[in-house]
C-alpha positions as CSV (number, residue, x, y, z in Angstrom):
1,M,108.8,202.3,68.2
2,T,111.1,201.2,71.0
3,L,111.8,197.5,71.1
4,A,112.2,195.3,74.1
5,P,116.0,194.7,74.7
6,S,115.6,191.0,73.8
7,L,114.0,191.8,70.5
8,S,116.5,194.4,69.6
9,E,119.4,192.1,70.4
10,A,117.8,189.2,68.4
11,L,117.2,191.5,65.5
12,S,120.7,192.9,65.6
13,E,122.3,189.4,65.8
14,A,120.2,188.0,63.0
15,G,120.8,191.1,60.8
16,S,124.6,190.6,61.2
17,R,124.2,187.2,59.6
18,A,122.7,188.4,56.3
19,P,124.8,187.0,53.5
20,D,127.0,189.0,51.1
21,L,125.3,189.4,47.7
22,S,128.2,187.6,46.0
23,I,127.4,184.5,48.2
24,V,123.7,184.9,47.3
25,D,124.6,185.0,43.6
26,S,126.6,181.8,44.0
27,L,123.7,180.1,45.8
28,V,121.2,181.1,43.2
29,A,123.3,179.7,40.4
30,R,123.7,176.4,42.3
31,L,120.0,176.2,43.1
32,R,119.1,176.7,39.5
33,A,121.6,174.1,38.3
34,S,120.3,171.6,40.9
35,L,116.6,172.2,41.0
36,G,115.8,174.0,37.7
37,S,115.0,177.7,37.2
38,D,111.3,177.2,37.7
39,R,112.0,176.3,41.3
40,V,114.0,179.4,42.1
41,S,113.0,183.1,42.1
42,T,114.9,186.3,42.8
43,A,112.1,188.6,41.6
44,E,111.6,191.4,44.1
45,A,107.8,190.8,44.2
46,A,108.3,187.1,45.0
47,R,111.0,187.9,47.6
48,R,108.8,190.5,49.4
49,A,105.7,188.3,49.3
50,A,107.7,185.4,50.8
51,S,109.0,187.6,53.5
52,T,105.7,188.6,55.2
53,D,103.1,186.9,57.2
54,Y,100.1,187.8,59.4
55,A,102.4,189.7,61.8
56,F,100.4,192.8,60.7
57,L,97.8,191.8,63.3
58,S,100.3,193.1,65.9
59,P,101.0,196.9,65.9
60,V,104.2,196.1,67.7
61,L,105.5,193.5,65.2
62,S,104.3,195.4,62.1
63,A,106.4,198.4,63.3
64,A,109.4,196.4,64.3
65,L,110.0,193.8,61.7
66,P,112.5,194.7,59.0
67,A,111.2,195.7,55.6
68,A,114.4,197.1,54.0
69,R,115.9,193.7,52.9
70,P,113.6,190.8,52.2
71,A,114.7,187.3,51.5
72,D,117.4,187.1,48.8
73,V,116.0,184.1,47.1
74,V,112.8,182.0,47.2
75,V,112.9,178.3,46.5
76,Y,109.8,176.3,45.7
77,P,110.6,172.5,46.2
78,R,108.1,169.9,45.0
79,S,109.6,166.9,46.7
80,L,111.7,165.8,49.7
81,D,114.7,165.4,47.5
82,E,114.4,169.0,46.2
83,L,114.0,170.4,49.7
84,T,116.9,168.4,51.0
85,A,119.1,169.6,48.1
86,A,118.2,173.2,48.6
87,V,118.9,173.1,52.3
88,A,122.3,171.4,51.7
89,L,123.3,174.1,49.2
90,A,122.4,176.9,51.6
91,R,124.2,175.1,54.4
92,D,127.4,174.8,52.3
93,L,127.4,178.6,51.8
94,E,126.1,179.3,55.3
95,V,123.1,181.2,54.0
96,P,120.2,181.5,56.5
97,I,117.1,179.4,55.7
98,V,113.5,180.2,56.6
99,P,110.6,177.8,56.0
100,R,107.2,179.0,54.9
101,G,103.7,177.5,54.4
102,K,100.9,179.9,53.5
103,G,102.2,182.7,55.7
104,T,99.1,182.8,58.0
105,G,101.1,182.7,61.2
106,N,100.9,186.0,63.2
107,Y,104.1,186.0,65.2
108,G,106.4,186.9,62.3
109,Q,107.7,183.4,62.4
110,A,108.0,183.3,58.5
111,V,109.7,186.7,58.3
112,P,113.4,186.3,57.5
113,L,115.4,188.5,59.9
114,A,118.7,187.7,58.2
115,A,117.5,187.8,54.5
116,G,118.9,184.6,52.9
117,M,116.7,181.8,51.5
118,V,113.0,181.3,52.1
119,V,111.7,177.8,51.3
120,D,108.1,178.0,50.2
121,L,106.7,174.5,50.9
122,S,103.2,175.1,49.5
123,G,104.1,173.0,46.4
124,M,104.7,169.9,48.5
125,D,101.0,169.4,49.0
126,G,100.1,165.8,48.7
127,V,98.1,163.6,51.1
128,L,100.3,160.6,51.1
129,E,98.5,158.0,53.1
130,L,95.3,157.6,55.2
131,G,94.9,155.0,58.0
132,N,92.5,154.3,60.8
133,G,93.0,157.3,63.1
134,W,95.8,159.0,61.2
135,A,96.8,160.7,58.0
136,R,100.2,161.3,56.5
137,A,100.6,164.5,54.4
138,E,103.3,166.7,52.9
139,A,103.9,169.9,54.7
140,G,102.2,172.1,52.0
141,A,98.9,170.2,52.2
142,T,96.2,172.6,53.4
143,F,93.7,171.6,56.0
144,V,90.9,172.0,53.4
145,V,92.6,169.2,51.3
146,L,93.4,167.1,54.4
147,E,89.9,167.3,55.8
148,T,88.3,166.5,52.5
149,A,90.5,163.4,52.1
150,A,89.7,162.3,55.7
151,R,86.0,162.8,55.1
152,R,86.1,160.5,52.1
153,V,87.0,157.6,54.4
154,G,84.6,158.5,57.3
155,Q,87.1,160.4,59.4
156,E,88.0,164.0,60.2
157,V,91.1,165.9,61.2
158,A,91.1,165.8,65.0
159,M,92.1,169.4,65.4
160,L,92.5,172.2,62.8
161,P,93.1,175.9,62.7
162,T,90.2,178.3,61.9
163,T,92.3,179.5,58.8
164,V,91.7,176.2,57.0
165,G,93.8,177.4,54.0
166,S,96.8,177.1,56.3
167,T,99.3,174.2,55.6
168,I,99.8,171.3,57.9
169,G,103.5,172.1,58.2
170,G,103.0,175.8,58.9
171,F,100.4,175.0,61.6
172,L,102.7,172.4,63.3
173,A,105.6,174.8,63.2
174,G,103.7,177.9,64.4
175,G,100.2,177.0,65.7
176,A,98.9,175.5,68.9
177,G,95.1,174.7,69.0
178,G,91.9,175.3,67.2
179,V,88.6,173.6,66.2
180,G,88.5,170.2,67.9
181,S,90.8,171.2,70.8
182,I,87.9,170.7,73.4
183,E,88.1,167.0,72.7
184,H,91.6,166.5,71.4
185,G,93.7,169.1,73.1
186,L,96.6,171.1,71.5
187,L,99.5,170.2,69.2
188,W,101.4,168.7,72.1
189,N,98.6,166.4,73.3
190,G,99.2,163.5,70.9
191,F,98.1,165.2,67.7
192,V,101.3,164.4,65.9
193,R,102.4,160.8,65.4
194,E,105.5,161.1,63.3
195,L,107.4,163.8,61.3
196,E,109.8,163.9,58.4
197,V,112.2,166.8,59.0
198,V,114.9,168.2,56.9
199,T,117.9,169.7,58.7
200,P,121.2,171.1,57.5
201,G,122.7,167.7,58.4
202,G,120.1,165.6,56.6
203,V,116.6,164.1,57.1
204,V,115.4,163.0,60.6
205,R,112.2,161.1,61.4
206,P,111.1,161.7,65.0
207,R,108.1,159.7,66.4
208,G,105.8,160.3,69.3
209,E,107.4,162.5,72.0
210,E,110.5,162.9,69.8
211,C,108.3,165.3,67.7
212,L,107.8,167.8,70.5
213,P,110.8,170.0,69.9
214,Y,109.7,170.5,66.3
215,L,106.2,171.7,67.2
216,H,105.6,175.5,67.5
217,A,109.4,175.9,66.9
218,Y,109.2,178.2,63.8
219,G,111.5,175.8,61.9
220,V,114.6,176.5,64.1
221,T,115.0,172.8,64.8
222,G,114.3,171.6,61.2
223,I,112.0,172.1,58.3
224,I,108.9,169.8,58.5
225,A,108.6,168.1,55.2
226,A,105.8,165.7,56.0
227,A,103.7,164.8,59.1
228,T,101.5,162.0,60.3
229,V,98.6,163.5,62.4
230,K,95.6,162.3,64.3
231,L,92.2,161.7,62.7
232,A,89.0,160.9,64.5
233,P,85.7,159.3,63.4
234,A,83.6,161.8,61.5
235,R,80.4,162.8,63.3
236,A,77.4,164.7,62.0
237,R,77.1,168.1,63.7
238,I,75.0,171.3,63.8
239,G,76.0,174.9,64.2
240,L,74.2,176.6,67.0
241,V,74.1,180.4,67.9
242,A,72.4,181.8,70.9
243,S,72.4,185.3,72.5
244,Y,72.2,186.4,76.1
245,D,71.6,189.5,78.2
246,S,74.6,188.9,80.4
247,F,78.1,187.6,80.2
248,D,77.5,185.2,83.2
249,A,74.5,183.6,81.5
250,A,76.4,183.2,78.2
251,V,79.4,181.6,79.9
252,A,77.2,179.3,82.0
253,A,75.5,178.0,78.9
254,G,78.9,177.6,77.3
255,Q,80.1,175.6,80.3
256,E,77.1,173.3,79.9
257,L,78.1,172.7,76.3
258,L,81.8,172.0,77.3
259,A,80.5,169.3,79.6
260,L,78.7,167.4,76.8
261,Q,79.6,163.9,75.8
262,P,80.7,163.6,73.1
263,P,82.4,167.0,73.4
264,P,81.5,169.9,71.0
265,R,83.8,170.7,68.1
266,L,83.7,174.4,69.0
267,V,82.3,176.7,71.7
268,S,82.8,180.5,71.6
269,V,81.5,183.5,73.6
270,D,81.8,187.2,72.7
271,D,81.2,190.5,74.3
272,P,78.6,192.7,72.5
273,E,81.2,195.3,71.6
274,L,83.1,192.6,69.7
275,V,80.0,191.2,68.0
276,A,79.4,194.8,66.7
277,L,82.7,194.6,64.8
278,Y,81.7,191.5,62.8
279,P,79.9,191.7,59.4
280,P,76.2,192.2,60.1
281,D,74.3,188.9,60.6
282,A,70.8,188.3,61.9
283,C,72.1,185.6,64.2
284,L,74.4,188.0,65.8
285,P,72.1,190.6,67.3
286,L,73.7,193.8,68.5
287,G,73.9,194.6,72.2
288,R,73.8,191.0,73.3
289,Y,76.4,188.5,74.3
290,S,76.9,185.8,71.6
291,L,77.4,182.1,72.2
292,R,78.3,179.9,69.2
293,A,78.9,176.2,69.1
294,V,79.3,173.2,66.8
295,V,77.8,170.2,68.6
296,D,76.7,166.7,67.7
297,K,73.5,166.6,65.6
298,G,71.5,164.9,68.3
299,F,71.8,167.8,70.8
300,D,68.5,169.6,71.7
301,P,69.1,173.4,71.6
302,G,66.1,173.7,73.9
303,L,68.3,172.5,76.8
304,L,70.2,175.8,76.8
305,A,68.5,178.0,79.5
306,G,68.5,181.7,79.9
307,G,69.1,182.8,76.3
308,R,67.6,183.1,72.9
309,I,68.3,180.7,70.1
310,E,69.3,182.6,67.0
311,L,70.3,179.9,64.6
312,V,70.4,176.1,64.3
313,S,71.9,174.9,61.0
314,E,73.8,171.9,59.7
315,E,75.5,174.3,57.2
316,A,76.7,176.8,59.8
317,A,79.7,174.9,61.3
318,A,82.3,176.2,58.8
319,Y,81.0,179.8,59.2
320,L,81.1,179.6,63.0
321,S,84.7,178.5,62.9
322,T,85.6,181.9,61.3
323,L,84.3,183.6,64.4
324,A,86.7,181.7,66.7
325,F,90.3,181.7,67.9
326,N,92.6,184.2,66.1
327,H,90.2,184.6,63.2
328,V,88.4,186.9,65.6
329,T,91.4,189.3,65.6
330,L,91.5,189.3,61.8
331,R,87.9,190.2,61.6
332,A,88.0,192.8,64.4
333,K,91.0,194.6,62.9
334,K,89.3,194.9,59.6
335,A,86.6,197.0,61.4
336,R,89.0,198.8,63.8
337,A,92.7,199.0,62.8
338,D,93.6,200.5,66.2
339,L,93.0,197.2,68.0
340,C,95.6,194.8,69.4
341,H,95.1,191.4,71.0
342,L,96.5,189.2,73.7
343,Q,96.0,185.5,74.0
344,V,94.7,184.6,77.4
345,S,93.5,181.7,79.5
346,G,92.6,180.8,83.1
347,G,89.7,180.9,85.5
348,A,89.8,184.7,85.9
349,L,88.4,185.1,82.4
350,V,85.2,183.7,83.7
351,N,85.3,184.4,87.5
352,N,86.7,187.9,87.3
353,A,85.9,189.1,83.8
354,D,85.3,192.8,84.7
355,A,88.7,193.0,86.3
356,V,90.3,191.4,83.2
357,R,88.6,193.9,80.9
358,S,89.7,196.8,83.1
359,V,93.4,196.3,82.5
360,L,93.5,197.8,79.0
361,P,91.5,200.6,77.3
362,G,88.2,199.5,75.9
363,A,89.0,195.8,76.3
364,M,86.7,193.2,74.9
365,L,86.7,189.4,75.7
366,H,86.4,186.6,73.3
367,L,86.4,183.0,74.8
368,D,87.0,179.7,73.1
369,G,86.5,176.3,74.7
370,L,89.5,174.2,75.3
371,S,89.9,170.8,77.0
372,D,90.4,172.4,80.4
373,G,87.9,175.2,80.2
374,F,87.9,178.6,78.4
375,G,90.8,180.4,76.8
376,G,90.6,183.2,74.4
377,L,91.5,186.7,73.4
378,L,91.5,190.1,75.0
379,L,91.2,192.8,72.3
380,S,91.7,196.5,73.2
381,E,92.7,199.8,71.8
382,F,96.5,200.0,71.2
383,R,97.9,203.2,72.6
384,D,101.6,202.3,73.1
385,T,103.8,199.4,74.2
386,A,104.1,200.7,77.7
387,T,100.3,200.6,78.2
388,L,100.1,197.2,76.6
389,Y,102.7,195.6,78.8
390,E,101.4,197.3,82.0
391,G,98.2,195.6,81.1
392,V,100.0,192.2,80.7
393,A,101.5,192.6,84.1
394,R,98.2,193.3,85.7
395,L,96.6,190.4,84.0
396,R,99.2,188.1,85.4
397,E,98.6,189.5,88.8
398,L,94.9,188.5,88.3
399,G,96.0,184.9,87.6
400,V,95.5,185.2,83.8
401,F,98.0,183.2,81.7
402,V,99.1,185.4,78.8
403,V,100.7,184.4,75.6
404,D,102.3,187.4,74.1
405,P,101.5,187.7,70.3
406,H,103.7,190.8,70.0
407,T,107.1,189.0,69.9
408,W,108.7,186.8,67.3
409,L,110.9,185.1,70.0
410,L,110.2,181.6,71.0
411,G,109.4,180.9,74.6
412,G,107.4,178.7,77.0
413,P,108.2,175.5,78.8
414,A,109.4,173.7,75.7
415,L,112.1,176.4,75.0
416,A,115.0,174.4,76.5
417,N,114.2,171.3,74.5
418,I,113.8,173.4,71.3
419,R,117.1,175.1,71.9
420,A,119.0,171.9,72.6
421,T,117.5,170.2,69.5
422,A,118.3,173.3,67.4
423,Q,121.9,173.1,68.5
424,A,122.2,169.4,67.7
425,N,120.5,169.7,64.3
426,D,121.8,173.1,63.2
427,P,125.0,173.9,65.0
428,K,125.7,176.9,62.7
429,G,122.3,178.4,63.5
430,L,121.2,178.8,59.9
431,L,117.5,177.9,60.5
432,N,115.4,180.9,61.0
433,P,118.0,183.0,62.9
434,G,116.7,185.5,65.4
435,K,113.7,183.5,66.5
436,L,115.4,181.9,69.5
437,P,115.8,184.3,72.4
438,P,119.4,185.5,73.0
439,R,120.9,183.8,76.0
440,S,121.8,187.2,77.4
441,A,118.0,187.9,77.7
442,G,118.0,185.6,80.7
443,Q,116.0,182.9,79.1
444,Q,116.7,179.2,78.8
């Protein structure tokens, strides 16, 4: 598969930084002496497992990411001191360092392009402190653990990914939004209060807006060791599923739900063709547009006009979150391996949906409610990269905002800030090399 020039250059630059095996041997000996042999692995199975993530969701990335040389060594720190020591040892030998949570990111952000050392943070999994409106946890704590701890004190995590087995550090370093984003926004909208970050130069503790260059930065600015994130008062909710004869009717009902006060935890809409790819369920009738929501318990489903109520259940909320955001891509590709996805948002998804679907072969729309309306996914048959990116260009002409999930390169409006922070914290470029766009690619 032919790569875009920026990806080819980034891959070549990163590959040239792969350490000599003699240097790797020296690092492994020092790591074992400092941390203990149980914290260090050079077993091939461990190295290969630590060098993959959910990039298989993209036919472009799965074909492009290197498989010949995985990480040279995997480190499993259990404390801030152990993490700091491992990073310092790799820095001294100029060995590339890639942080990893549970590997559920789908951009290839946890895939080492220069081999080197992968730091598996899943063992740093403690919930350290809970307060009124906030929780402090180590990077390896999963959202299941964090949400359970918050619920014990009458609170809930303000916003969390649909893959609740993901770690808080991995989500902050590679995610964006999820369940709760209708009310609380995205990562950048005050979700993070404070971070504890390990860099090659030591530990830094950004607060407030100082945290921004560490969010969705794939670890190039530093390795998140702990985070203080937003909690909200827990509310009793119900899961609601309705079906509709038309897309317009389903969207209109979804917009009514988005306007509720207090806001829903989740609102999703799917085309019938996408519903048909999900595991069979009586509440997801074939041939009909599906509307799913998690709303406050006092809501009367009878207020939704024009459709058919298929399910109302207090137990359904967790299940409905697995039919939202990029969990949809995971489910759809299990049924049809030929599919690929784009992350999309903007008014055209609602106002010009047929034109949006027409840009790619067999395209299907999935919508998720956000704080400013609907975003979502466009899933379609993958023919080749040319067809895919011709579709992206046409979507942008329609006014659709497209986030490309088929690149491991960082981008977006925060890129300049991320690059500057990476240069300050990691002047040798050891942290996850190859994930910042080459400057020759015409990017910031």
